Each structure stands twice: as structure tokens, then as C-alpha cells.
N, C-alpha and C positions, 0 to 999 in steps of 0.2 A: 777412665775419665771421659765423659761424653763430649763430643765435639759441639761447640756453640752453634746455634741455628744460623743458617746462611743469611737470612734476611732480617737485619736488626729492626727494620721497620715493622715487622710483624709482632715484635715484643711489646708488651704493655709497659708503659713507662710513666712516671709521675709528671713528666713534662709534655706528654702527648697533648694534653688539653691546651697548651700554649701554642701548639703548631697548627697553622692553618691547613684545612683539608684542600687537596689539589682540585683545580676546577675540573668539572666533568664535561664541560663543552666550552665552545669559544665565547659564548655570552657571559659565562662566569669569570672569564679571564680579567676584565677590568676591575671587578670587585675584589678578586683574589689579590691582584697586584696592589690595589689600594690598601688592603688589610695588611699585607706583608710590609709595604713601605711604611705604613702607620706604626706597626710594631717595631720596625727597625729604628725609626726616629725616637719612639718611646724608650727603647733600651739605650740608644745613644745619649739621650738627654738624662737618663738615669745615671749613666756613668759620669756625665759632666756634673750632675748634682753631687755625686760622691766627691769629686775633686773640689767642687765649690765648698762643700761642707768641711773638707779637710783644711783648705786655705784658699780663699777667693783670689788673692793676689797672684798665686801660682798659676791659676787657670788664665788670668789676664796676660801675664808675662809670657807664658808659653805661646798664646795665641798671637801676641805682638811680635815675638821673635819669628814665628812662622811666616807672618806677612812680610817681614824685612827679608827673610831668606828667599822668599818668592820673587822679590823685586830685584835683588842684587845680581843674579845671573845675567839678566837681560842687559843691565847697565854694563856689566863687565864685558859682555859680548860686543856691545856697540863700541866701547873703547878699543877693544881688540881689532875691530874692523877699521877704525880710524888709524890705528897704528900701522896696520898692513897697507892701507891705502897711502898713507903718508910715506912709508918706506918705499913703495913702488914708485911714487912720484919723485921722491928725492933720488932714488937710484937712477931713474932716467935722466934727471937734471945733471947729476954728477957725471954720468957717462957722456952727456953732451958738453960737459965742461962749463956748465952754468950753475948758479946758486952758491950759497955760502954753507959749507958743511957744518961749520960751528953753529950757525943759526938753526940749521936743520936738526942737528943733534939736540939743541935746547928744546925745540918743539917736541921731538920724540920723547925727551926726558920728562917733560910736563905730562904727556899722555901716559907714560910709564908710572909716573907718581900717582896719577889717578887710578890707574889699573891696579897697582899694588895696594893703594888705599882701600879699594873695593875688596881685594883678596883678604887684606887684613881685617876689614870690617866683617866679612863673611866668617872668617875664623873666629873672631871675638863673639859674634852673635851666636854661632854654632856652639861654642864653648859654654856661653851663658844659658842657651837652651838646654844643652845636655845636663848642666848643673841643676837647673830649675826642674827639669824632668825627673832627675834622680831624687831630688828633695820631695817632689810631688809623689813619686812612686812609693817612697817610705811612708809618707803621710796618708796616702790612699790605702795602702796595705793596712796600716794601723787603724784607720777609721773603719775599713771594711771588716777587719777582725773584731773590732769592738762591737760592730752591729751584729756579727754572728754570735759573739758571746752574750750580748744583751738579749738576743732572740733565744739562745739556748737557755738563758736563765728563766725565761717565761714560758717556754714551750711545755706542753703537758708531758709528765713523766711517762705516760702510756705511749707517747709517740716513739720513745726510745726502744720500744719492743717491736716496732714495725721496720722491716727491711727497707721499704721505700723511703722512710724517713732517714735512715742511715745513709742511703744513697744521696738524698738531698744534702745532708750534712757534709758528706765526703766531697761532693761536687762543689758545694759552696766554698768549703775550706780550701780546696785545691785551686779554685779560680780567684780567691780573694787577694792573693799576693801580687800577681802580675797582670791578670787579664784586663782590669780596668785601665791601667796605664798603657798597656799595649794598644787598646782601642783609642785612647786619647792621643798617643803619639802618632798612630796611623791617621787619625782625623786631622792633626796639625800638619802632617806630611801632605795630606790632600789639599789643605789650604795653601801651602807653599807651592804644590804642583799646579793648582788652578791659576794662581796669580802669575806664576812663571810662564804658563802657557799663554795666558792672555797677553803678557808683555811681548812674547816672541811672535804671537799672531799679529800684533801691532807692527812689529818689525817686518814681518813677511809682507805686509800690505804694500811695501815699497818695491816689491819685485815687479819689474816691467814684463811685457810679453804675454802671449796667450798659449793655451793648450788646446789642440783640436781633438775633440772626441766625436767621432762620426761626423754629423753635419753641424755640430755645435762648436763654437769658439768660446772657451772659458779662460778668464784671466788666471795666470799662474799664481798670483797672490791669494786668490780665493781657493783654487783647486788644490794647492799643495797641503794646507792644513786639513781640509776636508777629506782628502784621500787618506792621509795619516790616520784621521779619526775613524773613518770607515773601516779601515783594515783592523782597527782596535776592537771593533764591536764583537767579532767572533771570540777574540781572546778574553773579553770581559765575560761573555757568556760561559766560556770554559772555566774561568776562575770562580765565578759564583756557583756554578753547578758542583764543582769539586769541593768547594768550601762546605756546601750543604752535605755532600757525601761524607766528608771527613767528620763533620759534626754528628751526623746520623750514626755513623759507624762507632765512633767513641761513645756516644750515648748508649747505643744498643749493646755495647760490650762493657757496661758498667760492672756487671757481675764478674766478668773475667778480671777486670782491674782490681776489684775487691779481693778476688781469690788469690792472685799472685802477690798482691801486697800483704794479704794475710800470712801466706807461707813465708814471705820475706821477713815479716814481723815475728813469726814464731822463731825463726833461726837467729834473730838478733835480740830476743827477749831474755833478759837475765833470769827471770823466774821460770822459764821453760827450758833453758839450756841444759840443766842437769838431767831432766827426765828424757829429753830428746837424745842426749849422748848415751845414756844407759840403755834405752830401748833400741838404739841404732836407727833412729828415724830421720837422721840428717839427710841421707841420700834420697830417701823416699820424698821428703818435702822439697828437696832441690829439683828432683825430676818432675814433680808435680808443678812447680813453679815454671820450669822450662816448657812443659807441655802446654800449659795454659797460655803462657806468654807467646809461645810459638804460633798457636792458633790466632791470637790477637794480632801479632806482628805481620803474619802472612796476609791478613785482610788489609791492614794499613799499607803494606808494601804494594799490593795490587792497585790500590787507589792512587797512590803516589806515582807509580809507574805509568798508569793510564793518563794521569794529569800531565806528566812530563812529556809523554808522546804527543799529546795535543798541543802543548806549549811549543814543542819543537816545530810542528807544522805552522803554528801561528808566527813563529820567529822567522821562518823561511819566507812566508808571505810578506811580512813586514819589511824584511830586508830587500826583497825584490822591488817593492813599491818605492822604498827610500832610494834604491839604486836608480830607478827611472827618474825620480824628482831631482836627484843630484845631477843627472845627465842633462836635464832641462835647464838647470841653473848654470852648468858649465857652458851650455850652448849659448846662454845669454851673455856670458863673459867673452866668448869668442866673437859674437856678433857685436861686441862693443856697447851692449845695453848698460852695463855697469862694470865697476872696477873689480880687481882681484880680491880686494878686501871684503867686498860685498859677498863674494862667493863663500868666503869663510863665515861671514855673518849669517847668510841665509841657510847654508847647509847646517851650521851650528844650531840655528833656530829650529830647523826641521828635526834634527837629532834631539834637541831639548824638548820639542813638542811631543815627539814620539816617546822619549823617556818619561815625560810628564804624564802622558796618557797611560803608559805602562805602570808608572807609579800610582796613578789615580785608580786604575783597574785593581792592581794587587792590593793597595792599601784599603780601597773600598771593600774589596772582597775579604780582607783581613778584619776590617771593621764589622762586616756582616757576620763573619765567623765568630768574632769576639763577642758581639752582641747576643748571638745565639747562646754562647757559653754563659753570658751574664744571666740568662734565664735561670741557670742553676742557682745563682745567688738570690734572684727575685723569688723564685718558688719556695726557697727555704725561708726567706724573710716573711713571705706571705703565708707560711704555715699557720693554719687556724689553731687557736688555743681555746679551751673551754674552762680551764680552772683558773688561770692567772688573771684574766681581764678584771679590772677593778669595777666594783659595783658603785652606782651613784651615791647610795647611802648604806654602806656595809655595816653589819653589826660588829661589836668589839667584844671579844671574849673577856670575861672577868679573870683577873689574875690572882694567884696565890690562894686559890680555893680548890677543893676536891670537885672534879667535874663528873657529870653523868653522861654516858654515851649510850645511844640506843640505835640499833639497826632494825629497820622494819621492812621485811620482805625484800631484802637486798640480794640482787643477783649481779654477777660481773663476768663478762668475757673479754678477752684481750682483743684489741683492734685487728680486724682481718680474719678472725677465727669465729667458728660457730658454736663452740663448746663452752658452756658456763663453767667457770672454775670456782665460783661461789654461787650457790643455788638457793634462792628464796630463803635467805637466812634472817631470822629475827632473834635478837638477843640484847640484853641490857647489861652494861657495866656500871654498877652503882658507884656513887661518890666515895672515894677512899678505899675502894675494893681492890684486892689483889687477885688477878685472874691469870690462870696458866692455860695456854693453848697447847694441846697435845695431839699428835697424830703422826702418821708416817709421812715420808717425803712426798710432796705433791698433793697433800691433803687440802691445801689452801690457806695455811697458817700465815705465811708472809704476805700473801695477797690480801688477806683480811686486814693485816696491819697497814698496808698501803692505802686501803680504803678508809680506815679509821683516821689516818693522818691526812687524808685528802690528797695523797699523791696521785690516786686514781679516783674517778667519780664512778659510782655504780651504774651499770647498764640499766637496772631496774631497781625500784625501791628508794628508800630515803634513809640517810643517817642523821641523827639529831645529836647536837651538843647542847646540854643543858636545856632541852626542850625545843631548840630551834634547828632548822635545816643547816647542816654544816656548810652548805654552799652560800649561805647568806653572810658569812663572816669575812672580814678582811683577811685575805690569805696569808700575808706576812705575819699579822698578829696571831692568826690561827697556828701557824707553824711554830711560833715562839713559846707556846704553852707545852710543846712536846719535847721531852728529853729522850732521845732514841739511840739504840745501838743496833744496827743491822748485822746480820751474820757476815755480809761482805762489807765490813766496816771500812771507813776511809783511812788511808795511809798517806799522810801529807809530807812532802819534801820541804819541811820548815823545821823550826826549833821545837824541842820538846815542850816548852812553855806554850807556843802557839798551838801545837797539836791538842793540848789539853783545853785551852781557852777558846777554841773555835766554836764551842757550843753556846757561847754567849758573846758573839762577835760585836754586838752593838754597845757593849760596855767596855770601859778600859780594863786591861789585864790586871787582875788582882792576884799578886804573887802568893798572898796568904791562902786564897781560895785554891790556887793551882796546886800548892804544896799539900793542902788538906785533901784535895781530891785524889792526888797521886798516892798519898798514904793510905787512903781508904780502899783504893783499887789494888794495892799491892805493888804499883808501879815504882814507888819510891825506892824499893829495894835495888832495882837495877839503875834507876836514874842517878843515884848518888855515886855510882861507880863509873859513870860516863865521864869522859875527859872534860866536858864543859858544863856538866850538870844540866840544869834546865835550859841552858843556852846552847846545848849541843845540837848541831845540825844533823837531821836524820835523812838517810838515803843519799845516794851519790849522783843525783841528777845534776845538781848545781855546785856542790862542794866536793872537792877530792877527798877531804877527810871526814865526809859525812858517815854516820854510823848506820849500819844495817842491822835492824832488830829482828829477833825471831818472831814467829807468828804469835806465840804466847805473849811476848812483850808488847806487840802491837795491840793485842786484844786488851791487855791491861790498860794501855793508853786510852783505848776507846771507851772502856768502862770509866776511867777517870774523867773523860770528856762528858759522859752522862752525869757523873757526880758533880761536875763543875757547873753544869747548866742550871739556870734558875727557872726550872720547868715545873709545871703542875701535874703533868701526866708522864709517867715513865713507861717506856716501851722497850723491852729488851728481847731481841730476836737472836737466840742462841748466844748470850753474852759470854759464855764460858767454854765454848766448844774446843778452844785450843788450849785450855788450862788443865793442870793436873787436879786431882780430887781435892787436895789440901787447899790450893789456891782458890778453887771453885767454892769451897765451903766458907773460906774467909770473906770472899766477895759477897756471897749470899747473906752472910751475917751482917755485913755493912749495908746491904740493900734493905734488910729488915728495919734498920734504924732510919735509913734515908727515906723510905717509902711511907713513913707515917703521915697521915692526912693527905696522901697523894693517891690518885687512881693509878694502878700499876698493872701492866699486862706483860706476862712473860711468855716466850716461846722456848721450849727446851725439850730435847730428847732424853735428857737425864731426869727421870721422873722423881728422883729423890727431892728435887727442888719444888715439886708440886705438893708435897705432904702438908705444908703449912699454909697453902693458898686458901683464900676465902671461897674461891670457885674454880673448878676445873672444867674446861670445855674440850671435849674429844671431837676432833674433826676427821671426817673421811669423805673423800670425793666431793669436797666443797660444801658439806653439810655438817651440822652439829648432831652427832648421833648420841652423845651422852653429856650430861651437865650435873655438877654437884661437887661436894667436898671430897677429899681423899677417902675419908672413912665411908661416906655414902656410896661412892663408886666401887669401892672394894667389896662392900656388902652386896652390892648389886650383882657383882660377878660378871660384868660385861667386857667390853673391849678394853677399857682402861685397866681393869683388873688383870686382863690377860697380858697387856703390855708391861705393866708394873711387875707382875709375877715373873715374867720372862727375864727382865733385867735383874731382878733380885736373885733369881736362881743362877744367873751367869756370875754374879758377884760371889754367891756362896760357893759355887763350883770352883771359881778361881781360888778362893781362900782355902778350900779343901785340898786342892792341888799343891798349894804352898806348904800346908802342914805335913803333907806326905813327903 
């Protein structure tokens, strides 16, 4: 296993275009900072918009609670100061034999009532904010996941063949659940911290005395908060630098994360566990997981350790400055400039300002880091689509007729590759014609089907449906004319009835049609033996008593789905690969009756299914090398004849072995 490159910044990444290039000289710094700050606020407002879309009142409530929580600490500190000063005065009076202890206690009691009222209010508002934030978190995660699913619904199918798209999808899905609310919570903490700091700065304005720096005399009231703020600047720089380092590292190691998540997925995948156990692959995959994670973790640990060391230095510096300031305030008490309670108030204010600045730095850095990760979501949502965008005036395909499909000089290559998998292909599928596509694996048969159904658009050339460019049709209406079974057919963790009826989702489920389709596909034989019949839940993702079907049974259900569809064009990509010969023959006989007046396209490696086709297309290396009926191609003695004869000889040889 090769070690990941040391510098993630050198790796190309789909989000590199969103990152501002570093300034090359001092003149470029202002423009660079302007662009960085602009993007920061764009991302921040994007998150606020997500929360607003989810529930506007939640955003307003969280902001309101944050303001209240910013004001209450200063009020509480002022009351605590009054209590201490009152206690100090009352103590002196009682020692001198003066004053009424009962009256003194009543005064203290009133202050304590206010103090505990503030404490109670803080607790209530904090609880309300926590509750509202949790509600918002669920709503935002829901809203974000819906946006991701809506985007996945419209993104080009060809995008799923690109590794960089999968990375966008993985990153967006990973950040959807918690990152927006982390940023919002941090932003609200900033609001509270700023308001709290302003309140305590107002309190510090009452500090008498001066601080002498060289030949200057500066008022302590102004010097104290400025000194605390200046000390915080290096800490802020450290926080922002290391947030960017963490982001760059995590982004640059996306491949590593995909790999160790892949091996973890293999070890927990019920469909893979049997083969992994039998081949003894468990330890190999676990070791690969450990190795890849080890490289990833070592890099993260180095960054965190370095950041921690710098933070320790900043903490020592901050503590030293606070110690000096506390000494200056204590000096004021000794000099009689203010009372003991004011010492508590002023030192508490300094601690609160220092804490507020620290909170502001850390939360702002967290917001910055969070908004960087939100780019993952933004880049996914902004993924360009070519197929799905609706046209101003799209064509509408005619329904319930036999359609004509023409390919004219069509070539196709997968995104990010240079090799054409379909090469300058021209062919016509006549209305009501049954065509079988034949060829070895990798010849381009399934890709051709994806082009015909407009899951892909050709790189070159044009595909016509009934004489018009297939791209001119409304895409959802176009898809509705196809009834298709792919070789990697869908297996849905729903009831049997829904599995069959999903091919006509826009119509109410017709139980009679479901039953008829199941009977024609041969699925009825096993459905009637299921505990709940057509209501039986399949797979155990959601139901403990869900039924696990065999591959052949799933394939019969997929065939039933094709029979159920109200489609004009039938496309069957290896529809019987998992079935035995008898079941295959039964299904093909049903197809013969079903495909009347429908344009039908088969892909099959079992060439016995091609003998009754109107036309056979033999594909090799993305090109049609032969075309004709079974009889014509056998007479020709070309590639089809070779493939058919090879299969026939295998069957004859097997039969001879049985007779022996």
C-alpha cells in the first residue's frame, strides 16, 4: 500500500477552484483578504439561509436567546459586586457596634433575590436555546439531505462514473447532518460573546487610576481591555491558520477516507461476508484499514499537537498579562480608590473579556473551518447537469405507439477518459421491431442502452426518437416510455407489491396488474408461498421479519416490474441471467406476447433468445460489426455464427456427457 503524498495541497481537488490563490506580494494582500472575507460571509449567509428555509422562527429565536445570554452575565457581575460591597460595609458597621443587622440582612436578601433571579433566567434561556438549537439541527439536517437527494435526482447519470463526483457526494453527505448547525451555534456564541464583552468593557470604564508605560500615562480603564485584546491577536492567528491546515489536510486525504470506509463497508456488508470468510480476506482488509487510517491519523495528530503547543504558549502569555492587570486593580483597592467588591467586579470583567475574546477567536475559527467544509455541499449542489434541465418548450413523446429510434454517427466516451466506448455508430430500430444486441463483455451493449434511454448523452452524433433529437423531449415524459430491466436490477426494501408496481409510480397501484405481471414473470410461484403474500416486506433493512430472496427470485421480480410498466419501448439487459433454462424459456414466451406492437431491445449472452429476433446487432469494441437475422448471420459465417456455434457445441457436449 503506497503512502499518501505528504503535501495535500499538491493534489488536484474539485474544490480547488473555490480556494483563493495566496498573494504573491504585499500589494496583493488587501485584495486577497477582501476575497477571503467575502467568501467567508457568502458561506455564512448560505448556512443562515438553510436554517431560514427550514424554519424562520427558529433562527430568530436562537438569535434572541444569544443576545439575552450575552447581557445577563454583566448584570449578574454587577449585582455580585453590590453584594460584596454591602457585606464589607455591614461587617464594618457590626464590628463597630452600629447599624441594624436585621435591616442589613433584608438589603442583602433583596440583592440575593435579584442575583438568583438572573441565575434562574440564565438557566431558563440556556435551556430554551438548547432545545431550539436541537430542533433546528434536526430541521436543517432534514432540509440539507432533501437538497442533496433533489440534486442527486437531477444530476447526470454519467456523473456517477466520475471519482471526483463521488467525492463531492461523500463530502456533502458527511457534512449535511451537523456542520450547518455547528456553524450557526458558533455564530450565536459569537453574538453572546461580543455583547458580553461590550457590557464588561462598559463596567471597566469605571476603573480609576492610570498605568505608566514609558513616558505615557494611560487610564487603567482603557488599558486593561486593550491589553487583553492585543494578547489575543496571536492566538487568533494561530487558530485561523490551524483551522485552514486541518481543512486542507482532511480535504487532501479524501481518497484515504474513502478507502478505509470502503474496507470497513466490505467487512460489514452482508452480501460480501460469505466470500470474505471463505477466501480468508478478513485479516487482509482489516490490516489495510489499519494501514490507511494510520497514515491519515498520524498527519492529523501532528497538526493537532502543533496547534496545542502554540495554544499553550498563548495561554502563558495571556495568563501573565491578566496577572499584571489583577495586580494593578489590587493596588487600587489598597490605595482606597474603590471598594473590595469592585475588585471582584473588575477582575471578573477582565476574566470575562479574556474568555469572551477566546470564545470569539475559537468560535470564529470554527465558523471559518465550518464554512470551508460547507463548500463541500455548495460544490455538490452546483454540479452542472446537461440532461435534466427543463427546456422552455420541450417536445412530448407520443404514447402507446411503436417508436422509431435512430443513431447517427454516435460516439461516446466516459467523462475524464479519452477512449470512445461507442465509435461512430449509425443504426435504426424500426417501430415494433425486436432487436437483440450480441457481443462479448465490454463490447458496449449496456452503454448503447444508456444512450438510447438518454441516461447518457453522446459525445458526438445525434440520437433521434420518431425523427426528432432525443434531447428535445421532456426528460420525465421520455423516461416514461421505456420499460427497462438492467442486469444490475434494483432490489428495494419494500413490499412485494411495491417492488412490482414501482415501474408505474405515477399511477395508483393496480393489484390486478401486479398479480398478472407476477404470473407472467413466474414470480407468482414463490410469492404465494411468502408469509404475507404481496404484502411481504423484502430484505431486513427495516423489518426484522423481512424476507431475503434469492438472486433468481429478485430477477423474476424485476421482470414482473417490466411487465407491469405501461411502456412503449421494452429494453431488457440480460433479463434472465440468474434464471434456469426452463424459467428463461417461460419468460421469453411471455415477452413474445407482451412485445407485440412495441419496439423491443434485448441484450443477452444466451444466443438462443436471438433466433426469433427481427434483427441481431453484433457489437465489438464499440462498433456494430454484423447486422441481420439469425438465419442471415449464420449463413454469413461471421462472428455471430462463431459465438452461436460455440454455445451450441457446449450444450451438445454437455448432453453427450449426460447420456454417457
